[in-house]
N, C-alpha and C positions, 0 to 999 in steps of 0.2 A: 435122206428126199424127201421128209416132211419138210423142211427146211427151203428147201426148193419150188415147193406152190409159189405159183401167182395168188393175191390176195386183192380184191377189189373192194372197192365201198361204195354202194348205191343204196336206190330209196325203191322200195316192193311198188311197183303200179299193178299188179293183178295177184291176184291169189285166189281163184274162183276152182283150180286143177286140185284133183288130189295132192298131197304131198310135193307140192311143185309151186311156186312161184316165179312172178319175172320180176327183173331185177333193173334197172334202170341207170346206169352208170354215166355220169355226168363226166366227162374232160375238159379245161380250157388249154389254149396252145397260142403262142404268138404264130401269126402267118407272118410266111416269107421273106415274101415280098414288101407287103402291103403292112407287118409290123400292128398290125390289127389283132387285136383276143379275140379267137374263136372260140365257138363252144360248139362242142359235141357230143351228142348221147348213144351210147350206144345199150341195147337190152340184152341179160342175159339169162334163162331157163336155169333156176337152182331147185337142186332135192331140199325141201323142208320136211324133214324125218315126223315130227311130230304136231306141224299145223299149229305153229306158234306165231308164222310172220302174219301181220294185218298190212292192207296201204296204209302208203305213209312213213313204214317202219324203216327207219335208218340199217343198213344191216352192214354184216363184213360174210363177201365170199370168196369160197377157198376152190381153185382146181383140182378135180378131182377125177375117177374114174367114169366112163360113160355108162349113166345112167340108159340114157334113150338116146333117139338121132340126135337130138338139139340139146338134150341135157347132159352138159361137163361141169356144172359147176353145182356146192353145196352150202348152204348157208352155214358158217361156221359159229355167229353170234346176233345174237339182236342190238346193239349197240343204244338205240333210242328208240324210243316207242310214241307211235303217232297220241296226237291229244286228240 
């Protein structure tokens, strides 16, 4: 079951909450009609158990059980630290 969870890579944009970070995930796709490359972003609230993440960190988040009303993701690992 663990292998079927979705995993996304994004950048931490807010760490002001206790044990929670906001991760912005960007994706690029080609528009069907105009064939222009379009960038879109979506924000996810993710559980950060040890408060390790800081703004600008590149993290991998994994889908998990609901922690609260808006929080259904957890930080799996920090891929790259912010400078």
